[in-house]
N, C-alpha and C positions, 0 to 999 in steps of 0.2 A: 411206551408203557414202562420200560426199564427204569427211567428216571423217577418214576413214582414209587418204586419199591421202598426206598429209604424213608420218604415221608410217611408212607402207609405203615411201615414198621415202627417208626417213632410214635405215630398216632396210636397204634395198637398197644404199644408198650405203656404209653400214658394211661390208656383206658384200663389196661390190666392192673397197673400199679394203684389205680384209684378204686378198684372194684372189691377190695377186701372189706369185710364187715360193714356193708353199706348201711346197715341200720344204726351204726355208731358214727359220730356222737349224735345226740338228739338234735332237734330243730331249734337252732338259735333264732332269736327274734328277728334279726336283720335279714336272714334268709327266708323268713316267712312273710315279709312285708308285702310282697307281690300279690298274696292271696287276699288282701284286705278288701278287694272289690269283687271277689268271687262269691257265688252262692246266695248269700243274704246280705248284699252290700248296702251300706248307707252312703250313697253317692250323691254329693251335692249336684244339682242340675247343671251348674256352671262347669263341671268337670267333664261333661259328656261332649262328644264330637260326632258329627255326621260325615260319613265318607262313603261314597259309592252306594248310597241307599241304606247303609248300615249305621246304627247309632251305638256307640260304645264309650265306656269311660276312658278318658285320655290319660289320666294319671292315677296311680295308687296313692301317692303322696305328692306334695308340691314339688319334690325333687326326684321322684321315681315314676317313670311311665308304666304303661300296661303291656309292653311288648312281651315280657316274660310271663305275664298273666295269661296272655293269649296262647302262648306255647303250652303252658301247663293245663289250660282248659282243655286242649286237645289230648294231652297225655292222660288226664284223668277221665277222659271218656273211655279209656281202655283199662286203666288200673286205678285202684283206690289210693288216696293220699296216705303216705307213710314216710318215715325217714328214708327208707331205701328208694322209694319212687320220687322223692324230692332230690336226693343226691345223684341218682344215675343220669337223668337228662342233662344236667349241667356238666357232668363228667364227659358226656358225649360232645357237648359244645366245646369243652376244653380240648378234647382230642382233635376236633376239626381245626381249632386254632393252631395246634402243634403242626398238623399236616400243612396248612397254608403257610405257616412260617418257614417250614422246611422247603416248601416249593419256592418261596421268595428267594431263599439263599441259592437254590439251584438256578433260578432265572438270572440271578446276578452273578452266576459262576463263582460263588463263594464256597469255602469249605463248610461242612455241615456242623461244625463244632457248636455253634450257638444253639442250633435246634436240638442237639443231643443234650446240652445243658438244660434247656428249657423243659424238655420232655421228662427229665428226672429231677427237676427243681421241686423240693418238698413244699415250700411256701406257695408256689404257683399251684401245685397239685391240691393242697389242702384248702386254700382259699377258694378255689373253683369247686372242689368237691362239696364243701359246705356253703359255697356261694356267699361267703361272708362279705357284705358290702351293699348290694351284690356286685360281682365283678366278671362273671363268666361271659355274659353277652358283651360287656365293654371290651374285653380282650378280643373276642371273635370279630366284632364289627370294626375295631381298629386294625387288626391284622388283615381282614378281608379288604378293607379300604386301601391299605398299602399295597396289597397284592394287585388290586385293580389298577392302581397308579403305575406300578412296575410294568404291568401288561400294556398299559397305554404308552408308556415310554418306549417300549420295544416294538409295538405294532402301529401306533398312531391312530388306533381305532377309537372313535369318540364314545362308543358304547361303554368302554372301560372307564372313561371319565364320569359318565352317568352313574355307573355302578359304584364308583368310589364316593361320589357325592351322596348317593342314597344311603350307603353304609354308614358314612359319618353322620348323616342326619338321624338315622335310626339310633346311633350311639347316644346322641344328645337327648333324644326322646327317652331312651332306656334309663339314663340317669344323668343329671346335670354335670356330674364330675367328669364326664367325657370331654368337657371343655378343656381340661388340663392335658388330655391326650392330644387334642387339636392344637393347643399352644405348642406342645412339644414337637409334633409333626410339622407344623408350619415353620418353626425355627429351623428344624433340620433341613427342610426343603429349601429354605432361603440360603442356607449355608452350602448346599451341595447340588441342588437341581433347579436353579432359577430359570434354566432354559425351558422347563415345563410350564412355567407360570405365564402363559400367554392369554390374551383376552378371551378368545373363543372357548378354549377348554375351561378356563376359570368361570366364565358365565354359565356354561352348561353344567359344570360341577355344582355351582352354587344353586342353580335352579333345582337340581335333583336333591341337593342337601336340604333345601326348604321343603321339598316333598317328603323326605324322610322324617323330618322333625315337625311335620305339620300339626299333629295333635298337641305337641309341646307348645308350639306357637299359638294355637287357638286358646289353649288353657291360659297362657300368660297374658294374652290379649284380653280375655274376659276377666281375669283376676288382677289386672294391673301389675303383672310381673311378680306374682307370688312366689315363683320358684327361686327368685333371686333375693327375696327379703332376708336380711340379716346374714347373707352368705358371701358378702364381698367386703368384709371389714378387714383392714390391715391389722396384723398382729405378729410382729417379728420377734417378740420376746422369747418364745420357746423354740427358736430355730435350732439351737444345738440339741435339744431333746428330739426334735424331728430328724436331725441328721443321725443321731444315735439309733433311732427306730429304723432308718434306712439301712444302717449297718447290720442291725439285728435281722432284718428281712433277707439281706444278702446271705447271712449266715444260717438261714433256716432255723432260727431259734424259736423260743416258746411262743406259740400262737394262741393256745387255749387257756392261758392264765393259770397254768399249773403252779402251785405254791403260793398263790395269792390268798388273801383272807376269805374270798368267796369260793375257793376251790374245795372240792370234795377229797377226802383222804383216799389213797389208793387201796385197792383190794388185791388179794393174791390171785395170780393166774398162772397156769401151767403152759401157756402158749409159748411157742418158739420165738414169736415176735419179742416178747418180754425178756426171754432168756439171753438174747444178744443185743440188748438195748445199750448201744454205745454210739457216740457221735464225735465227729472231728471235722467241722465245716472247713472246706477249702475254697469254695467259690468266691467268698468276699476278698480273699487274698489275690485271687486271679483278677478280679475287677480292680483292686488297688494297683496291681502291677500294670494293668492296661492304662490307668490314669497316669502313672509315673512315666509310662512310655510315650506320653503325648508328643514330645519333640520328634520322635522317630515315626509315629503313626499318623500325625496330623494330615499328611498328604493322602492318606487312604480315605476315599470319599465315604465309605460306610462307617469308618471310625469317626470321621468329622461329623457326619449326620447324627450318629448315636450320641456323641458327647454334647453337641449343641442342643439336641432335642432334650437330653436329660437335664442339662443346666436350665433350660427354659421351663420345662415342665415341673421339675422339683422346685425351682426358684419361685414360680408362681404359686405352687401349692404351699410351700413353707412360709410365704409372706402373708397368707390369709388365715383368718381365725378359724379354729376347729377343723383344719385340714392338714393332712400330712402327719398326724400324730398317732395313726393306727395302721396296721398292716393292710387293711382294706383300702386305704388311700395310696400308700406307698406302692403297692403291687400293681396299681393301674398302669404304671409306666414300664412294666415288664413287657417285652423282652429287651429293652434298651441296654441294661447291664450285660445281657448275654451277647448282644451284638458287639459291645465294647470288648469283652473278653475274647470273642471269636476272632477279633482282628489281630490277636497276638500270634506269633509263630510257634504254635504249640506242637509238642511231640505227642505221639500216641499214648505214651505212659502217663503224661500229664492229664490227658482227657480221661483215661481210664481211672486215674486217682480221684478226679473230681466227681465222676459218675458214681464210683463206689461210695465216696463220702455222702453224696446225695441220697443214695439208696439206704445207707445207714440212718440218715435223718428221717426218711420216709418211714422206715421201720420203727424209729423212735416214736413217731406220732401214733402209729398203730398200737404200739405197746401202751401208750397213754390211754388210748381208747379202750383196750382190753382190760386195763387196770381201773377203768372208769375214773381216771385221774385227770379230770377236766374241771374247769370252773362251772359253777352251777347253771349258768345260762346255756351250756351245752349238754346238760344232763339228759339221759334218756328217760328220766322220770316223766318228762312232758308227755310221752306217749301213754303212760299209765294214767296220768291226770286227764288227758283228752278222752281216754276210754271210759273213765269214771263219769266225766261230764256227759258223754254220749248216753250212758245208761240212765242218767238222772234227768235227761232233757225233757221228759214229760212232766216233771215237776214245774209248776207254773212260775216258781220263783227263778229269777235270773241269777247268774253268778256275778259277783262283784270282785274285781281284781285289785289286789292290795300291794302289788310289787311290779317292777319293770320286767319285761321280757316274757310274759305269760300269755297275754291277750292274743297276739297275732299267731303264735304257734298253735294254740287250741283252735282258733278259727280255721287255720289251714287243715289240721288233722281231722276236724269234725265237719268239714265242708260248710262252715257257717251255721251248722245246725244247733249250736248252743248259744243261748242269749247271754251276751257278755257286756258288762259295763265296767267302768273304772271308778274306784272310790267307794267308800262305805255307805251303807244304807240299812237302817234298822229293819229287821224282819226278813232279810234276804240272805242267801248263802254267799260266803266270801272265800276267796282263795288267796293264800299268801305262802311264802317260803318259810321254812323253819327260821327262827330269828337269827341264828348265827350265819345263815347263808343269804340273808336278804341283800338286795342290791340297792334299791331305791324304795323302801317301804313307805306306804301311805298311812299316816296316823288316823285311826278311826275317830279320834276326838272324844270329848267327854259325853256325847249324847248317844253313843253306840257301844254296847258291850259285846265283844267277840268271845264265843265259847267254842273251843276246839271240839270237832266231831270225829274227824278221821285224818290219819296221816298217810300220805302217798309216798312210797319209796321208789328208788330207782331199781334197775335190774339186779343190783348187788345187795339190795335190801336196806340201803341207807336212807333214812328219812330226808325228804327234800321239800315236799309241799304239805300244807295243812289246810284242810277244809273246815271252815267255821260256820256255825249258825250264829245269828245275831239277834239281839233284842235291844229295845230302847232303854236308856237309863232314865229312871224317873227322877225329876228334879224335886228337891225338898223345898 
């Protein structure tokens, strides 16, 4: 039991660091996608799958499965949907990932530096807390699969092979981007652990992999591979921009588009979080030092695994269109950078300096939340908008959405109780953002006139959404 004290401590620290102001920021559209098939779903029959006598939707979207949907269906049997009840379960998932990663290091008799860096990594914490991507289950299933492989290597028990294959299969079902994690792990295994790649374990692992991603396979069989449509196009043009994004993620830099044209201006706050808002990222320089130390560290199998996996995973991601250009893609290959840096001969003061820098960066994000200084898609005004929609749901007219990032968040918070459609229609209610904060507005065209009825503000009183009534335009 003694060996579990450090992993449990790091897991608890991660959970604690992520548990402040759980109602902030608001529900961003990407973290609400899983709820699209809950409550009042419009599920095409082809997306349903039958398993062990149960029939359930296999996919929320062509590229996102319903594993997270099933988890939250259970959560919301106990609590009502809200920003806090959306953020906390994935935070627990992240804490389990930190625990398993620390246990892997212990099993391999490695120093715990990498786990300490991961538990305090601001980008890892914040992308899991808001599950932007989504990424939380991707991390857990990848780390759990690696944990099972390590246990197999040490015990030679085939049940661990089955567990690894099933975890990796669930990862693919959760979201198709898990394929990049598999590419990275396969490359790393070929570079360091080819002795594990024997026919019997591979066959058993593959069998359980197919079981884990069975709903994903059924969906793509019925739809002719719809999950892969337009998602495998080569596009190496913006590779340098993607490398810059990787460096920014290593440095825990801006995640919530503060300062962009669609960002809300900050409001004053007396919180101590904002009073000490200062950042000095050190972790990217640690990773850079690890890369420069390649001639000295290459013989280290963990270093060789991490570097080979990172090159393969990021290389595949950067070579394809619409991938690797955002933190929610880059972060998928965490904690490979932490493993790289953990291979360095670090002193205690170096570890302490990086952890302190990480804590300052976490504080910086909380300061942004308290100042409500985030881009409009993370605004907490979405909760006020959902509450208004719930009050007016007995009006027979549905809502028509006129901008990106509104539909799925309202659907989640209202349990699908509000009739929502996209695009203008005369005689119905419309929801849009205030013009200066629009992301991808839909033009109502010349046949519909929109008349503002009500403005919905965030918790700081700043106008964010506009509720319109509409009427047809008579043609002369």
